[in-house]
N, C-alpha and C positions, 0 to 999 in steps of 0.2 A: 812440618812447620819449621821455619828458618831458626837456626840455633841462636841467632842474635836476639830474637825476641825473648828467649829464656834469659839471656844475659841482661837485657834491658829491664826485664821484670825483677830480676834479683837485685839489680842496682837500685831500683826505685823502692822496692818493698823490703829489702834486706834479706830475702831468701828466694830461692828459685820457686817456680810454680809447682804446686802439687799435682796439677792436672791442666789439660788444655783440650778444648772441644771446638771443632770447626763450626762456623756460622755461615748461613747463606749470604751471598753478596749480590743476589738478584742479577741485574743487567750489567754489573761492573766486572772488570777483569781482576779486581783485587781479591786477595784471599784473607779472610777474617777468622780470628780465633778468640775464644774467651779463655783467658788464663786465670787460674784460681790458686790462691795461696792456701797453706794449711789451715790458717785461721779464718778462711772464708772471704778474704778480700779479693776483688776481681779487677781485671783490666781487659781492654780489647787490643789485641795485637793485629797489626795490618801489614801485609806484604803486598807491594805494588812496584812493578818494574818501571813505571812511568814517573821519572824524577820530577818532571814539570808539574804533573798533577799532585804529587806529594807536596811539593813546595807551596803550591797554591793553598791546599787544605791546611797545612801546618801554619803558614803565615796568617791566613784569614782567621784560623782558630785562636791563635794567640792574641791577635788584635781584637777580635770581637769579645773574647773572654775578658780582656782588659777593659773593654768598654761596658762591661756589666751585662752582656747579653748571654742567654742560656745556650752555650755551646760546650762541647766536651773539653776538659783540660787535656793538654798534651803532657804526658809524663816523661817520655824519653823518645829519642829518634836516632837512627843511623842512616843518613842520606845515601851513603855509598852502598849500603846493603839493600836499600829500598824498603826499610821497615820502620815502624814507629809504634809507640804504645800510647793509648788514649784512655780517657775515663770511660767506664762502663755505665751506660745510661739505661740498662735493662733491655727487655725484649718487647715491650709494648709500644708500637707505633700508634699514632693518632688513627690511622686506618684500622688497626687491630681493635682499638677501643671502640670505635664507631661500630664496627661489625658485631662485636661481642655484646655491646649494650643495646644496639638497635634490634638485633634479631631479624625477623621478617617484616618489621614495621617500617614504613617509609620515612617517618619523622626522625629527626636527629635528637637523641636523648639529651637531657640536661647536662649530664656529665661530659659528653663529647662537645656539646654546644659551648660550654664554658671554656674548654681548651681551645676550640676554634677561635672564639672571641679574643682570648689572650694572645693567641698566635698572630692574628692580623694586627693587633696593636703593637706587638713586639716587632713584627715585620716593618711597620712604619718607622720605628726607631732604628732598626738595622739599616734600612735604605737611606734615611734622611739624616739622622743625627750622627750615626757612626760612619755612614757611607763615605763622606768626604775625606776621612782619614785613612781609608784603605789604600794600600800600596797596589795600584792597578798594574804595576809591572809584573806582579805575580800571576796575573790572570791567565787562565788556561782554558781553552787553546787560543783565546782572542781577548784583547783588552776592552772591547766595547761591543755592545749589541748594535752594530752598525749595518750598513747596506750589505757588506759581505756576509756577516752572520745571518742576516735575514734571508739572503739568497740561498745560503746553504740549507736552511730549514725548509724553504719552499721547494727547492729541488729534491730534498729528502722526501717530501710528501709526493712530489710528482713521480719520482722514479720507483719509490718503494711502496707507495700506496696506490696511486691512480693506475700505474702500469700493471702492478701485480694483481690488483683487484679487477683489472680489465675494464676500467672506466674510460670511455673515449674522450679525447680532448684535442683541441687544435694547438699544436706545440708553440708556434710563433705567437699566436694571440694570447696564449696562457703566459708566456714569458713577458709579453707587453704588460699584462695585468700585474704580474709579479713586480715589475719595475714601478708601476703606478702605486701599488700598495706600499712598497718600501719607501718611495719618495714621500708619501703622505705620513707614514709612521715616523720617519726621521724628523718631522716637524715637532714632535712631542718633546718637552723638556727632558733631558736625558743625563743630567749630571748627578746621578744617584747610584747606589749599589744595587745591582740586579742579581738576585739570588740564583736565578736561572731554572732551578728545578724545585720550586717551593710547592710541595705536595704532601699529602697526608702520610705517605710512607717515609718521608724524610723529616718527620716531626716525631720525636720520641716523647712519651708521656711518663714522667716519673713523679710520684707523689701528687698527681693531679695537675701537674704543670707541664707546659710544652718545652722541649729542648730541640735545638736545630742541629741537623747533620747534613752531610753531602752538599755543601755549598761551594765545593772546589771549582765548579764551572762558573762561578760568579764573575761579573764584569760590570763595567759602567753601562747604565741604561736608563730606561724610563720606568716610572713607578707602576703603571697599570699591569705590566707583564706578569709580575710575581703573584699579584692578587688573582689574575685570570688563571694562572697555573693551579692555584689552590681550589678555586671555585669550579673549575672545569675538570678537576681530577676525576677521571672516567669512572672507575669502579666504586669510588666513594658515593657516587650517585646522590649528591646533595639535592634536596628539594629546591625548586627555583625560588620560592619565597624566602627560604633560609639563606640562599646566596645573596639575595637583595639585602637582607638584614646584615650579613657579614660585610658586604660592600659599604653599607652606611657606617658601620663601626670603624672600618678601615679609614674611610674618608674623614670621619671625625678626628681620629687619632693623627692622621697625616696632616690635616689642616691646622692642627695645633702646633705642628712642628715647622711647617713651611707654607707660604701663601699658595692656596690651591682653589681653583674655581671648579665647581661641580660639573658644569655643562661641558667644558672642554675635556675634563677628565673622563666623563662618561663616553664621549665620542671616541677618544683614543682607547679607552678600555675595550670597546667593541672591536676595534681594529687589532689590538694586541691579543684579544681573546681569539680572534680568527687565526692569527699566525701561530699562536701557542697551540691551538687545537690541531692545526695542520702539521706542526712539528711532531706532536704526540702521535697523530695517525701515521706519520712516516715511520716513527719508531715501532708502532704496532705492526706495520707492514714489514719492516726489516726483520724484526725478531720473530714475527709470526709466519708471514708468507715465505720470506727468504730463508731464515734459519730454522723454520718449522718448529718453533717453540710454541705449542698450542695455547699455553696459558696467556700469552700476550694477545692472542686473537679474542679472548673473552672480553677485552676492553672495547672492541670495535663497535658493538651495538650501542654501548653507552656513548661513545664518541659521535656516532651518527645522530643520536638523539640530541646531544649538545649542539651539533652543527645545525640540525633542523631548528632548534630553538633560537639560535643566533640569526638564522636567515629569516625566521618569522618576525623577528623584532623590527624588521624594516631594512632599507638599503643603507649601506655605508656611505659616508660623505664623499667617497670617490667611486666612480663607475668602474666595475670589474666584470664586464659581461662574459668573457670566456671562462674566468675562474668561477663565477656564479653558476654558469651553465654546467660545468663539471661537478660542482658541489651539489647542485640539484639532482644530478644523476646518482651521486653517492647516496643522497637522502632517499631517493626513490628505489634504491636497490633492496629488494626483498632478501636476496642472498646475504648481503652484509648484515642486515638486521637479525637474520636467523643463524649467524655464524657461531653463536654460543647461546646456551639456555639462560638468557637474561630476562628478568621480569620488566617489560617495558609497557607502560600504561598508554592507553589511547585517550588523547584529549579531544573532546567534542566542543567546538565553538558554535554556539547558537546565536543567531543575530536577527533582529527585526529591522525593517527598513521601509522607506516610502518609494514606490515606483516613480513618483514624480521627481525624485532626486537620483534616479538611476540605480543600476544593480550594485550590490556591495562589492568592494574591491577584494581581491584574493591576497590577504596578508601573508599567507603561508608560502606562496610561490609555487604551490603544487598544481593549482588549477583544480577544477572539478568540485565535488561536493553537491549538495542538494539545495535547490531554491524552490520554495512552495508559494503558490499564489493564493492569498487569502481573500481576494476581492470578490469571490463568489459567495462568501459567507455573509450572513446577516450583519449589518453595519450599525453598531451602537453610536457611531459618530454622527448619525443623523438625528439623534435625540439631544435637545439642548442641555438636558441635565448632565450629560456625559462630556460636554465640550471641554471642561477644565480638568478632566482626569484621563487616565490611561487604561490599558488592558490589565494593569495590576490592581486596579481599584476593585474592592469587593463587589460593588454594585454592578460594574461592567462584567466581572467574572460571572456573577449569578445570571445576568441578562444573557450572556453568550451561551452559558451551559444549559439554559432553558430552551434553546433552539436545538433541535435534534441534529441538524446538519453539522453543528460545530464538533461535538464529540465523535461523530462519524468520520469527519474529515481528519481529526487527530488520530483516530484508530487506523485509518488507511496510511497516514504518514508513518506511524510506528511500524506497521506491517511492511512498508517499503524499506524502512531503515534497518530492520532487524538482520537481514542477510548480510548487509554491508558492514554493520557493526561486528558481526561474528567473523566475517572474512578479514576485516582490517586487524582485528585482535589476533587472529591466527597467523597473519602475515607480519605481525609485529610493527604495523604502522602506528604512528603516534599522533596523527591529526586527521580530523574529519570536520568539514564545515557544513552547517545546516542553516539556511536563512528562510525567513518568512517575510513576504512583502504584502503590503496593502496600500490603500490610497495615500494615507497620511503618515503611516508608520507610528501610530499612536495607540490604536485600540486592538484591532484583530491580530495584527502581526505580533504585537507585544504580548497579548494573551497567549497566543500559540507558542511563542518562544519560551515563555515562563512555564507553560504547562508541560512542554516536552522536556525542559530541563528538570522539572520536578519528577517526571516519570523516570528519567535516566539516572538521576543522582542516587548514589548508594550502590550502584551496580559494580561488582568487582572489576577492577582494571580500567574503569572509566573516570576521567576527570572532566567535569562539565563547567564551561564558562559561558556566560550570557552577556551579550552586548546589544544595546539599543542605539542604533546609529543616529536616529533622529532626536535623541533626548534633548539636545540643545535647542531644538525647534519646538518642543512642547510648550503649551501655555505655562505660565509661572506656577500655577497651582499644581500642575502635573509633574513638575521637575522632581527628580529623585532626591 
């Protein structure tokens, strides 16, 4: 440990430290130490040869602390020696709290959920209220998340993830798509403070409250990026419904501080989610494939699932054909999904539809899945008493189940699905589409979709979603 840290500690606390213990710095080149006085007071000593990074962290810390935000106090510094002394916020990160309290359960426990909620509300303050007063001349290594910064991140993904994971792509067409993506993202309002690495490991938890660290890469930028960083935090593996809830909390807090329209924010959020996800995957590739630090590769299956979910949500407002083709290859890679022992659930989307309106669209982008034709089954739609109801109506259910052909049909469907379900789970796939079609998309297909969903729900590792495509065409009495 640098001797100057001992001197800075003695100057601040009135006596030299009684002990010092090294702390992990994870992906950083900094060296961290916990210094402790004889009476139990502590501080964190930092050694870092990068003077620009130090200046950014120290300057931002003092400014945000003065603005009433939860960042560590700076006790003392020696810029020439590349050392400084800061407040000790403890050892518990938000990620640690989440893992400890959640255990093997997928849900976010109330204790961690409360910290997440307060963190996104404080983020809005940091970006919007405090942001304009930041001295952006301190920014390291770049003053804004502009086209150059975006291009660095995208090329990081290209060279350290796509190439090292042996994902084929067309270089020039991919570069064209990178230009298109950057041009669109630059249309977002960007006169705010962008934290840059706002994730659960950079949020300390002390006395049940969030405290922010590692914002030295901050710069001027758009609001959605930091929120995407937190919600896409790979190994935190937040449930998608919880992410939506946090996004709504953030939007409410941000809208109270600056005019904000939900629809444009949502569009740009998806775009910044994509570029943040690609930047993170580039980091996993660099640290994992290139530097052979295996623990970084453990995040890859989570990132692949996040990417898949993003693609399933529909196309971006700009066409990126070469990039999307490469990303679909990433999502389809069994090797990337199995790179680490990560519990990844299989989502089964079950849909009913009318053949008169055509086959259902493939929302996932994978193609494939199962489509079953129910038109050979007895048709309750021919009876006037069932005209105003659907295949979920108890009368229709009883009528169909009284015909032997119906349970036999569903038994054969399940027998056909079982090997695929087992195979997909073994290969760590996350999506399977199953569709039932009939003449009107109101009775037989609806019943079969609901019956299969009921049979599959509760099975370990499966999440079941039901969608009735023709619901808006049903008679008023049958509407859900």
